[in-house]
C-alpha positions as CSV (number, residue, x, y, z in Angstrom):
1,M,59.2,1.3,2.1
2,K,61.1,3.6,-0.2
3,K,61.7,7.2,0.6
4,I,61.0,9.7,-2.2
5,A,64.1,11.5,-3.4
6,L,64.2,15.2,-2.3
7,L,63.6,16.6,-5.8
8,F,60.7,18.8,-4.7
9,S,59.2,20.2,-1.5
10,F,57.6,17.6,0.6
11,V,55.6,17.1,3.8
12,T,56.6,14.4,6.3
13,V,54.2,12.2,8.2
14,A,55.6,10.4,11.3
15,T,54.6,6.9,12.2
16,S,55.8,4.6,14.9
17,A,58.1,2.8,12.5
18,Q,59.1,5.3,9.7
19,I,58.8,8.7,8.1
20,I,56.6,8.9,4.9
21,S,57.6,11.7,2.6
22,I,54.6,13.0,0.6
23,N,55.8,14.8,-2.5
24,K,53.2,17.4,-3.4
25,S,54.3,17.7,-7.0
26,H,54.3,13.9,-7.5
27,L,50.9,13.7,-5.8
28,N,49.4,16.4,-7.9
29,K,50.6,14.7,-11.1
30,R,49.0,11.5,-9.9
31,L,45.7,13.3,-9.2
32,D,45.8,14.9,-12.6
33,S,46.3,11.4,-14.2
34,L,43.5,9.8,-12.2
35,F,41.0,12.6,-13.0
36,K,42.2,13.4,-16.5
37,D,38.9,12.5,-18.1
38,F,37.2,15.1,-15.9
39,N,39.7,17.9,-16.4
40,N,37.7,19.6,-19.1
41,A,34.6,21.8,-19.7
42,S,32.2,19.0,-20.7
43,S,32.1,16.6,-17.8
44,P,30.9,16.5,-14.2
45,G,33.4,17.6,-11.6
46,Y,35.4,16.5,-8.6
47,A,36.9,18.3,-5.6
48,I,39.9,16.6,-3.9
49,T,41.5,17.5,-0.6
50,I,44.4,15.8,1.0
51,L,45.0,16.5,4.7
52,Q,47.9,15.5,7.0
53,N,47.6,16.0,10.7
54,G,44.8,18.6,10.0
55,K,46.9,20.6,7.5
56,V,46.1,20.8,3.8
57,I,48.7,19.1,1.6
58,T,46.8,19.8,-1.7
59,K,43.5,20.8,-3.1
60,K,42.4,20.1,-6.7
61,D,39.2,20.8,-8.6
62,Y,38.1,19.2,-11.9
63,G,35.2,19.5,-14.3
64,L,31.9,21.3,-14.0
65,A,29.2,21.8,-11.3
66,S,26.8,22.7,-14.1
67,L,27.2,21.2,-17.5
68,E,24.3,23.3,-18.8
69,H,25.8,26.6,-17.7
70,K,29.5,25.7,-17.7
71,V,30.0,26.5,-14.0
72,P,33.2,25.0,-12.6
73,F,33.1,22.5,-9.8
74,N,35.0,23.6,-6.6
75,H,35.3,22.9,-2.9
76,N,32.2,25.0,-2.1
77,T,30.1,23.1,-4.5
78,V,27.2,21.4,-2.6
79,V,26.6,17.8,-3.7
80,T,24.1,15.2,-2.7
81,I,25.7,12.2,-1.1
82,P,23.9,9.1,-2.4
83,Y,21.4,7.2,-0.2
84,S,23.5,4.6,1.6
85,E,26.3,7.1,2.1
86,G,24.0,9.2,4.2
87,R,23.7,6.4,6.8
88,E,26.9,7.5,8.6
89,F,25.3,10.8,9.6
90,I,22.0,9.4,10.8
91,S,24.0,6.6,12.7
92,I,26.1,9.3,14.4
93,A,22.9,11.1,15.3
94,T,21.6,7.9,16.9
95,A,24.8,7.5,19.0
96,L,24.6,11.1,20.0
97,L,21.0,10.7,21.2
98,E,22.2,7.9,23.4
99,L,25.0,10.1,24.8
100,D,22.4,12.7,25.4
101,G,20.4,10.2,27.4
102,K,17.4,10.2,25.0
103,L,17.6,6.6,24.0
104,R,19.7,3.4,24.1
105,L,20.9,1.3,21.2
106,E,19.5,-1.7,23.0
107,D,16.0,-0.2,23.1
108,K,13.3,-2.4,21.5
109,V,11.7,-0.7,18.4
110,R,8.2,-1.6,19.8
111,K,8.9,0.8,22.7
112,Y,8.5,3.6,20.2
113,F,5.9,2.1,17.9
114,P,3.9,-0.5,19.8
115,K,1.7,-1.4,16.8
116,L,4.7,-3.0,15.1
117,P,4.0,-6.8,14.6
118,T,4.6,-9.1,17.6
119,W,7.3,-11.0,15.8
120,S,9.4,-7.8,16.0
121,E,9.4,-7.8,19.8
122,P,13.1,-8.7,20.0
123,V,14.2,-6.1,17.4
124,T,16.4,-3.3,18.8
125,L,17.8,-0.1,17.4
126,Q,21.1,-1.9,17.0
127,D,19.4,-4.4,14.7
128,L,18.2,-1.5,12.6
129,L,21.8,-0.2,12.4
130,N,23.0,-3.7,11.4
131,H,20.2,-4.5,8.9
132,S,19.3,-7.5,10.9
133,S,15.7,-6.5,11.9
134,G,13.7,-8.8,9.5
135,F,11.6,-5.8,8.2
136,C,10.8,-5.9,4.5
137,D,12.7,-3.5,2.3
138,E,10.0,-0.9,1.4
139,W,11.3,-0.2,-2.1
140,A,12.0,-3.7,-3.2
141,T,8.5,-4.8,-2.0
142,L,6.5,-1.9,-3.2
143,V,7.7,-2.1,-6.8
144,L,5.4,-5.1,-6.9
145,T,2.5,-2.6,-6.9
146,Q,4.1,0.6,-8.1
147,A,6.9,-0.5,-10.5
148,S,9.1,2.4,-9.4
149,M,11.3,3.4,-6.5
150,N,10.5,7.0,-7.3
151,N,6.9,7.0,-6.1
152,R,6.0,8.9,-2.9
153,L,5.3,7.0,0.3
154,D,4.2,9.0,3.3
155,I,4.8,8.2,6.9
156,S,1.3,6.7,7.5
157,Q,1.7,4.4,4.5
158,F,5.2,3.4,5.6
159,L,4.1,2.5,9.1
160,N,1.1,0.6,7.9
161,F,3.4,-1.3,5.6
162,L,5.5,-2.3,8.7
163,Y,2.5,-2.9,10.9
164,N,1.0,-5.4,8.4
165,Q,4.1,-7.4,7.8
166,P,3.1,-11.0,8.6
167,D,6.5,-12.5,9.4
168,P,10.2,-11.5,9.3
169,Q,12.3,-11.7,6.2
170,V,15.3,-12.9,8.2
171,E,15.6,-14.0,11.8
172,P,15.6,-10.8,13.9
173,G,19.0,-10.0,15.4
174,K,20.7,-12.9,13.6
175,G,19.9,-12.7,9.9
176,Y,20.9,-10.1,7.4
177,M,19.0,-8.3,4.6
178,Y,19.7,-4.8,3.3
179,S,16.5,-2.9,4.1
180,N,15.8,0.8,3.6
181,S,12.9,0.3,6.0
182,D,15.4,-0.2,8.8
183,F,16.8,3.4,8.5
184,G,13.3,4.8,7.7
185,L,12.0,3.4,11.0
186,L,15.2,4.5,12.8
187,R,14.7,8.0,11.6
188,L,11.1,8.1,13.0
189,I,12.3,6.7,16.3
190,L,15.0,9.4,16.5
191,E,12.4,12.0,16.0
192,R,10.2,10.6,18.8
193,A,13.2,10.2,21.2
194,S,14.5,13.7,20.5
195,G,11.2,15.5,20.2
196,E,12.6,17.3,17.1
197,K,12.6,16.8,13.4
198,L,15.7,14.9,12.6
199,P,17.2,17.6,10.2
200,D,16.7,20.2,13.1
201,Y,18.4,17.9,15.6
202,M,21.3,17.1,13.3
203,E,21.7,20.8,12.5
204,R,21.8,21.7,16.2
205,R,23.8,18.8,17.5
206,L,26.1,17.9,14.6
207,F,26.6,20.4,11.9
208,K,26.4,23.8,13.7
209,P,28.9,22.8,16.4
210,L,31.3,21.7,13.7
211,Q,30.6,24.9,11.6
212,M,29.5,22.8,8.7
213,S,27.3,25.5,7.2
214,A,26.7,23.8,3.9
215,T,25.8,20.4,5.3
216,T,22.2,19.3,6.0
217,L,19.9,16.4,6.0
218,R,17.9,17.0,2.9
219,T,14.2,17.7,3.5
220,N,12.8,19.2,0.3
221,K,14.1,17.9,-3.1
222,E,12.7,21.0,-4.8
223,A,14.3,23.6,-2.5
224,M,16.7,26.2,-3.9
225,I,20.2,25.5,-2.4
226,A,23.1,27.9,-2.9
227,N,26.0,26.4,-4.9
228,H,24.1,23.1,-5.3
229,A,25.1,20.9,-8.2
230,F,22.8,18.5,-10.0
231,S,24.1,15.0,-10.2
232,Y,24.8,13.5,-13.7
233,F,25.0,10.0,-15.1
234,E,26.7,8.9,-18.3
235,D,24.0,7.7,-20.6
236,E,26.5,6.8,-23.3
237,P,30.2,7.5,-23.6
238,G,30.6,11.3,-23.2
239,V,26.9,12.0,-23.0
240,Y,25.5,13.0,-19.6
241,N,22.0,13.3,-18.3
242,V,20.7,14.9,-15.2
243,W,19.8,12.5,-12.4
244,L,16.3,13.5,-11.3
245,R,15.1,10.2,-9.8
246,D,14.3,10.5,-6.2
247,K,12.9,8.1,-3.6
248,T,10.5,10.0,-1.4
249,S,9.7,8.0,1.6
250,P,10.8,7.7,5.3
251,G,13.4,5.1,4.1
252,G,14.7,7.5,1.4
253,N,14.8,10.7,3.3
254,Y,18.2,10.6,4.7
255,T,20.3,11.9,1.9
256,I,23.0,14.4,2.9
257,L,23.9,17.7,1.2
258,T,27.6,18.7,1.8
259,S,30.7,20.2,0.3
260,A,34.4,19.3,0.2
261,N,35.2,22.3,2.5
262,D,32.6,21.1,5.0
263,L,34.0,17.6,5.0
264,E,37.3,19.0,6.1
265,K,35.6,19.8,9.4
266,W,34.0,16.3,9.5
267,A,37.5,14.8,9.0
268,A,39.0,17.0,11.7
269,A,36.3,15.8,14.2
270,F,37.4,12.2,13.6
271,A,41.1,13.1,13.9
272,D,40.4,14.6,17.4
273,K,40.3,11.7,19.8
274,N,38.3,13.9,22.3
275,S,35.6,15.1,19.9
276,F,32.0,14.2,20.4
277,I,32.0,12.8,16.8
278,T,34.8,10.4,17.8
279,E,32.9,9.4,20.9
280,A,29.8,8.7,18.9
281,S,31.7,6.7,16.3
282,E,33.4,4.6,19.0
283,R,29.9,3.8,20.4
284,L,28.7,2.7,17.0
285,K,31.6,0.2,16.7
286,K,30.8,-1.6,20.0
287,N,28.0,-3.8,18.7
288,A,28.2,-3.3,15.0
289,R,28.8,-6.3,12.9
290,P,30.3,-6.5,9.4
291,I,27.9,-7.1,6.5
292,P,28.2,-10.9,6.5
293,V,27.8,-11.4,2.7
294,L,30.7,-9.0,1.8
295,K,34.4,-9.7,2.0
296,G,36.3,-7.6,4.5
297,M,34.9,-5.3,7.1
298,N,31.9,-3.4,5.7
299,Y,29.5,-1.9,8.2
300,A,25.9,-0.8,7.3
301,H,26.4,2.4,9.3
302,G,28.8,3.7,6.7
303,Y,32.4,2.5,7.3
304,K,34.5,0.1,5.3
305,L,37.9,-1.1,6.6
306,K,40.5,-2.3,4.2
307,K,44.3,-2.8,4.0
308,I,46.6,-1.0,1.6
309,G,49.9,-2.7,2.1
310,T,50.3,-2.8,5.8
311,Y,48.2,0.2,6.4
312,E,44.5,0.2,7.5
313,I,42.3,2.7,5.6
314,I,38.8,3.6,6.8
315,L,36.5,4.4,3.9
316,H,33.5,6.5,4.8
317,E,31.0,5.3,2.2
318,G,27.8,3.2,1.8
319,V,27.6,0.1,-0.3
320,T,28.0,1.7,-3.7
321,G,31.6,2.9,-3.7
322,F,31.2,6.7,-3.1
323,S,34.1,7.2,-0.7
324,Y,33.6,10.8,0.2
325,L,36.1,10.5,3.1
326,A,39.0,8.1,3.6
327,R,41.3,8.1,6.6
328,I,44.6,6.5,7.3
329,P,44.9,7.0,11.0
330,S,48.4,5.6,11.5
331,V,49.9,8.4,9.3
332,G,47.3,11.1,10.1
333,V,46.1,11.3,6.5
334,A,42.6,12.1,5.3
335,I,41.4,12.1,1.7
336,I,38.2,14.0,0.8
337,C,36.5,13.5,-2.5
338,T,33.2,15.0,-3.6
339,T,31.6,14.8,-7.0
340,N,28.4,15.3,-9.0
341,N,29.2,12.3,-11.2
342,L,27.1,9.3,-10.3
343,T,29.8,6.7,-10.8
344,A,31.5,4.9,-8.0
345,Y,35.0,6.2,-7.3
346,D,36.4,4.2,-4.4
347,D,39.0,2.8,-6.8
348,K,40.3,6.4,-7.4
349,V,40.4,7.1,-3.6
350,S,42.3,3.9,-3.1
351,A,44.7,4.9,-5.9
352,I,45.3,8.2,-4.2
353,A,46.0,6.4,-0.9
354,T,48.6,4.2,-2.6
355,A,50.3,7.3,-4.1
356,I,50.4,8.9,-0.7
357,L,51.8,5.8,1.0
358,Q,54.3,5.3,-1.9
359,I,53.5,1.6,-2.2
360,N,52.7,-0.4,-5.3
361,D,49.1,-0.2,-6.5
362,E,46.8,-2.9,-5.4
363,P,46.5,-5.8,-7.9
364,T,43.6,-5.5,-10.3
365,A,42.3,-7.8,-13.0
366,A,45.0,-8.0,-15.7
367,L,44.2,-6.1,-18.8
368,Q,44.1,-8.4,-21.8
369,I,44.6,-6.5,-25.0
370,F,41.8,-7.1,-27.5
371,S,41.3,-5.7,-31.0
372,S,38.6,-3.2,-31.7
373,T,38.6,-3.8,-35.4
374,P,35.5,-5.7,-36.7
375,V,36.3,-9.0,-38.3
376,P,33.7,-10.8,-40.6
377,I,32.2,-14.0,-39.3
378,K,30.1,-16.6,-41.1
379,E,26.5,-17.0,-40.0
380,K,27.0,-20.7,-39.2
381,D,29.9,-20.0,-37.0
382,L,27.9,-17.7,-34.8
383,Q,25.5,-20.4,-33.8
384,K,27.9,-22.0,-31.3
385,Y,27.9,-18.8,-29.3
386,A,24.1,-18.5,-29.1
387,G,22.3,-19.5,-26.0
388,R,21.4,-18.5,-22.4
389,Y,24.3,-17.7,-20.0
390,L,24.1,-17.5,-16.3
391,E,26.2,-15.1,-14.1
392,L,26.0,-15.9,-10.4
393,T,26.7,-12.8,-8.4
394,Q,27.0,-12.1,-4.7
395,S,25.9,-8.6,-3.7
396,F,25.6,-6.5,-0.6
397,Q,21.9,-7.1,-0.4
398,S,21.5,-10.5,1.3
399,A,22.8,-14.0,1.5
400,V,20.8,-14.9,-1.6
401,K,23.0,-15.0,-4.7
402,G,21.7,-13.0,-7.6
403,R,20.8,-15.0,-10.7
404,T,21.4,-12.9,-13.9
405,Y,20.7,-14.5,-17.2
406,Y,21.9,-13.1,-20.5
407,N,20.8,-14.3,-23.9
408,M,23.2,-14.4,-26.9
409,I,21.1,-14.4,-30.0
410,A,22.5,-15.1,-33.5
411,K,20.7,-13.3,-36.3
412,G,22.2,-13.3,-39.7
413,D,25.9,-12.4,-39.4
414,T,25.4,-10.5,-36.1
415,L,25.5,-11.7,-32.5
416,Y,23.1,-9.8,-30.2
417,W,23.6,-9.5,-26.5
418,Q,20.2,-9.4,-24.9
419,Y,20.6,-7.3,-21.7
420,S,16.9,-7.4,-20.8
421,S,13.6,-8.0,-22.4
422,T,13.7,-4.5,-23.9
423,E,17.3,-4.2,-25.1
424,N,19.4,-6.1,-27.6
425,V,23.0,-4.9,-28.3
426,P,24.6,-5.9,-31.6
427,M,28.2,-7.0,-30.8
428,Q,31.1,-6.6,-33.1
429,H,33.1,-9.7,-33.8
430,V,36.8,-8.8,-33.4
431,G,38.3,-12.2,-34.0
432,D,38.9,-15.6,-32.3
433,G,35.6,-15.8,-30.4
434,V,35.9,-12.3,-29.1
435,F,33.1,-9.7,-29.4
436,K,33.1,-6.0,-28.4
437,D,30.3,-3.8,-27.2
438,P,30.2,-1.1,-29.8
439,D,29.9,1.8,-27.3
440,Y,31.8,0.7,-24.2
441,A,35.2,-0.8,-23.3
442,V,33.6,-4.2,-22.8
443,W,34.8,-7.3,-24.6
444,I,33.3,-10.8,-24.2
445,R,35.4,-13.8,-24.9
446,F,33.8,-17.2,-25.5
447,F,35.8,-20.3,-24.5
448,Q,35.6,-23.9,-23.5
449,P,37.9,-25.2,-20.7
450,H,38.1,-28.4,-22.7
451,P,36.3,-29.6,-25.8
452,D,33.6,-31.5,-24.0
453,S,32.7,-28.7,-21.6
454,V,29.9,-26.2,-22.1
455,M,30.7,-22.8,-23.5
456,R,31.7,-20.0,-21.1
457,I,32.1,-16.3,-21.3
458,E,34.7,-14.0,-19.8
459,A,33.3,-10.5,-19.8
460,H,36.3,-8.1,-19.7
461,I,35.2,-4.7,-18.4
462,Q,38.1,-2.3,-19.0
463,D,37.1,0.9,-17.4
464,S,39.0,2.7,-14.6
465,S,38.7,-0.4,-12.4
466,P,39.2,-3.4,-14.7
467,K,37.4,-6.6,-13.8
468,I,36.5,-9.9,-15.3
469,A,33.2,-11.6,-14.9
470,T,32.6,-15.3,-15.9
471,W,29.4,-16.7,-17.1
472,K,28.4,-20.3,-17.9
473,K,26.1,-21.5,-20.6
474,D,22.9,-22.8,-19.2
475,T,22.1,-25.9,-21.1
476,T,18.8,-26.4,-19.3
477,A,16.3,-25.3,-21.8
478,P,13.3,-23.4,-20.5
479,P,10.4,-25.8,-20.2
480,V,7.8,-25.9,-23.0
481,L,4.5,-25.9,-21.0
482,S,1.2,-26.9,-22.5
483,K,-1.8,-24.5,-22.7
484,E,-3.7,-26.8,-20.3
485,Y,-0.8,-26.7,-17.7
486,L,-0.4,-22.9,-18.0
487,Q,-4.1,-22.3,-17.6
488,K,-3.9,-23.6,-14.1
489,F,-2.0,-20.5,-13.0
490,A,-4.5,-18.1,-14.4
491,G,-6.6,-16.3,-11.8
492,K,-6.7,-13.5,-9.2
493,Y,-4.1,-13.4,-6.4
494,Y,-4.0,-11.3,-3.2
495,S,-1.2,-10.0,-1.0
496,K,-2.6,-9.6,2.6
497,H,0.5,-7.6,3.5
498,L,0.1,-5.0,0.7
499,D,-3.7,-5.3,0.5
500,F,-3.2,-5.6,-3.3
501,Y,-4.7,-7.8,-6.0
502,L,-3.1,-8.9,-9.2
503,T,-4.4,-11.0,-12.0
504,I,-2.7,-13.6,-14.2
505,I,-4.2,-14.4,-17.6
506,L,-3.2,-16.7,-20.4
507,N,-3.1,-14.7,-23.6
508,E,-3.7,-15.7,-27.2
509,D,0.1,-16.4,-27.6
510,I,-0.2,-19.0,-24.8
511,K,1.9,-16.8,-22.4
512,L,1.1,-16.0,-18.8
513,V,0.6,-12.3,-18.4
514,V,0.7,-10.5,-15.0
515,K,-1.9,-7.6,-14.9
516,R,-1.7,-5.0,-12.2
517,P,-3.9,-1.8,-12.2
518,T,-0.9,0.5,-11.6
519,I,1.8,-1.2,-13.8
520,S,2.0,-2.2,-17.4
521,D,1.5,-5.9,-18.2
522,K,4.5,-8.2,-17.8
523,I,5.1,-11.7,-19.2
524,L,5.8,-14.5,-16.7
525,E,8.7,-16.4,-18.3
526,P,8.9,-20.1,-17.5
527,H,12.1,-21.1,-15.8
528,T,11.1,-24.5,-14.4
529,L,7.8,-26.2,-14.1
530,N,6.8,-24.1,-11.2
531,E,9.2,-21.2,-11.1
532,F,8.9,-18.2,-13.4
533,K,10.8,-15.0,-14.1
534,L,9.0,-11.7,-13.6
535,P,10.8,-8.8,-15.3
536,T,10.5,-5.8,-13.0
537,E,11.2,-2.1,-13.6
538,F,12.8,-0.6,-10.5
539,Y,13.1,2.9,-12.0
540,E,12.1,2.9,-15.6
541,T,12.4,0.7,-18.7
542,D,16.2,1.0,-18.9
543,Y,16.7,-0.5,-15.5
544,E,15.2,-4.0,-15.3
545,S,15.6,-6.6,-12.6
546,T,14.2,-10.0,-12.1
547,F,11.8,-11.2,-9.5
548,W,11.4,-15.0,-9.1
549,V,7.9,-16.3,-8.8
550,Q,7.5,-19.8,-7.2
551,F,4.0,-21.4,-7.3
552,Y,2.8,-23.9,-4.7
553,F,0.1,-26.5,-5.2
554,S,-2.7,-28.3,-3.3
555,D,-2.9,-32.1,-3.1
556,S,-5.1,-32.0,-6.1
557,S,-2.3,-30.1,-8.1
558,I,-4.1,-26.8,-8.2
559,P,-2.0,-23.6,-7.5
560,T,-2.9,-22.2,-4.0
561,H,-0.4,-19.3,-3.9
562,F,2.9,-18.0,-5.1
563,D,6.0,-16.6,-3.4
564,V,7.9,-13.6,-4.9
565,H,11.6,-13.5,-4.0
566,H,15.0,-12.0,-5.0
567,S,18.1,-10.8,-3.1
568,R,16.3,-7.9,-1.4
569,L,13.0,-9.8,-0.9
570,M,13.3,-13.1,0.8
571,H,9.6,-14.0,0.3
572,H,6.3,-12.3,-0.4
573,R,3.2,-14.3,-0.6
574,F,0.2,-13.9,-2.9
575,D,-2.8,-16.2,-2.3
576,K,-5.0,-17.4,-5.1
577,V,-8.5,-16.0,-4.7
578,E,-11.4,-18.4,-5.6
């Protein structure tokens, strides 16, 4: 490990093996470089604090808290931590209630809600914390009837949803599936055990003792909050929209409001080995298990452990890369980062850590330099790139691999990348089988490993965290199904769990159409003889996912029911109604 030359003032951090010199001038320059795209009056903002042994090394502010009113972002700006990031706080509250003698993590959930189904008898609070309960994910399931995660779901509806679940999605206590219902149920249990509303308990037991005056468990999304910043998302390069989507249900009501200055006190509580927060955190670790489908040590209750060089870093984040606090205990360093920009920034936090530790940056996907200048291409040459391509992805959601298909469509002298059933993007040919997204730093390169192999794609995403995704051409053509065969699937189907009917008809274009009273009609797209793709809007038309629908038949080859599944829904049965 090299020692920084004493060109500027520096702070030293002692370890058992060495002294690390943190050069404040060097660090500030690195921060300015990492956040240069936000150091202006037209972008969302960031507040960064670097602490060493409880003392501030540096604080930096960038960008705006309000793009509309040009209000600067600062360390008192109150932000909404995204959903999964709020799980650390509700998990700490759970451990504190055990320390207070109000509950035990080994308690069975049916102790608090006896009407829960009998199959859930072995499910404990610890299983809820580990996402191993087997309860359906409320949002992923209810989009079958509501087509939106933004719809309101009150407590009685939520509990009936759990009470009526016929069987577990995964084996209780052993399987894994990311389920917002787990933390929705946990919240209700905490309120029964404490005799208080959870925001009141957390205010009294967590935030007030730590003097975190700007931090709270959000209760009313329409409340006026001093210094609160709306969150923004980049709709297209340099163009931001306000994020107003909100999931209102027991499973969604654990978002946390906080500020960078308040998180200093949160970090200090973890640095104190004798604090009640440290005691609660250590209790959470005892029976926590890493999310089994992710590499490394990721915990559902809000911690991710990783190595930077030989140093262990603890990232306080959910599953979406919003690392609001990172700690390097061996050198007494804490990194706080708050923002109103709805883009993952764990890569930036890791880069800050490498700058502090003065080690080489972690390896990332090598940037391959591509041209951005359009090059003409003949229509006949485009045809070899056309087709359906499959990207197999493993997400945090479950052991089921996602199946994402993209269509490349050649029309005239243009190749279109079909993102979804509603969006085709004309790609710019920039030469040698390489095409560029006209709006984003994304290049796709077509190649064949050898002349007899199928075409593949490397998608080069060259943003702040470069990565390469590989897709393979799917040479299995979608089946051409006869009108007589498709007609077998037509009829009315019923979900006993949701107490909900849907109807499938065969339209005049000989396509199966799913009709639901609360959702616009959707086409069932044949994938195999018995499996179909059901495009599903999770938020609105610009965010489309795929549910897979598998039909099952009687001995006389008549459909009896179908099963809906994807990575956050292991199975959901609809029976055909005669």
